[in-house]
N, C-alpha and C positions, 0 to 999 in steps of 0.2 A: 489574583490566579500568580499562581508559582510558575516560573518558566525553568526547570533543570535543565544542564547543558547537559548534551548526547552527546558522545564521542565514538569512533570505530570507521571499520574497514565499508566504503559502499562500493560498486563500479559505475563509473559515470561513463556516458557515451560523450567523446571525443566532438569536438562542433567538424573540426576539420575532415578528420577523416572517418569517420562514424563507428572507430574501433572504440570496443570495453575497455575502459582501465580503473585500474585496483586504486582508489584512495583514499586517502584516509582524511576522515569530515569531522568539525567540531560545529555541533549546533549551541548557539548561545547568544543571546542578548540581540534580540529578534535577527540576526543571521544564519549564514551557512557558509563555510569558510572549508575547502581543501589541500591538501599537498600532498605532494606523492608518498610520502612516510610519516609515522607518527614524529609532531615535534618536528618537520620541515619545514623551509618553508612555504610562507601561503601561496598557492598559484592562481587564488581566485574564490570567489563569495559574493552570494548574492544576500543583499539588506531586504528584510520586504518592505513592502508600502503595504495599502488600503488594496492595491491593484492583485495581491499576489495571491497564489490559490495554488494547491498542492493536491495530485489525484492521481489511483491509479492508471496504467496503460493497460484496457486491457484490448488494444489490437494490437498489442507485439507480442511479436512468438516466442521470446523470452519469459518466462515466470519472474515474479517479483519487482516488477516496472515500473517506476514512478516520474511522476512528472511536476518540477518546479517552476511554477511560471509566474513572472514579474508583473508581467502584462505590458512589456515594454519591448520592443526591439532587442536580440540579441542577450534578453535577462531569463534565461532558462535552464532549466538538465534537468536532461533525461538518468535517472538514477535505477540501480537495480541491488536490493539486498539478496542476503545469499540463502534465505528464509524467509516464510511467511510472518513468521513473527517478529523477526527482524523489522519486514516494512510494517507492520504495525505499530511496531515500536517510532520506529523514523514519524509514518505519517501523522501519528498522537502529536511526538514531540512537536513536528515543523509547524503542525495545525495549534498548537499552543502557541508558538514563538508568534506566529503571525496574529496571533487572538481570534481563532476560529474557532467556534464551539467546535466539539466532539461532536457528531454525528453517523450513523449507517454509515456503515464503506459503501463505497462508489460502486464496487462488480461483488453482484453475489457469490460467486466463483471463488475468488480471493476472501470473502467473507468465512466461506465455507471452510478453508482453512485454518484460520484462528479460532474458531466456534468449536469448543468442546463436543467429543467423537460424540459422547453421550447425549449432548442438545439436538446433534443434526440427525440422531436415531430416532429420537422421540419428534421430530418434528418431521421425517422424516415416515415416521411410523402412522400419527395423527392424518398425515396426509395422503396414506399409501391404504388407511385402514378403511374409507367408505367404497375404493373400487374391489377391495376383497371380499366384501360383505357382497356387493350387487355380483361375483363371478359365483360367491354360491348361491346365489339365489337363482341364477341362471343354469346352475347346475342342475338345482332340484327343477326344476321345469322343465328340462331333457329328461329327467329317468321318468316324470307322470308320463 
């Protein structure tokens, strides 16, 4: 499986102050590195291991937050993407670099943001259809 490098800005939560800082990230060769600006000095990195994981942080009050955890103390990063599409791209890229097989997203809310709207409408219509049929039947019985 080919591991394609991924580069771009994300917001990283600082370990010291819990502030969110905009940083330039580069994902390549089984690691993610960051610097203050594009082409700048590397300020930190995580090299992925067998214990590594990545997941959407559904409990965050902010949108598009995800966690990279290396399974050892002080080897984690809370990151925030700008959009659902960026979140999906980064998580998919990280999973490939970790060697994790792509699977359904962790959170249905986030999943619904990157599934095309037409597909979501079809799913909602399919779920809502039985309820609508029941409503019509109950209205008819009230008229009788």
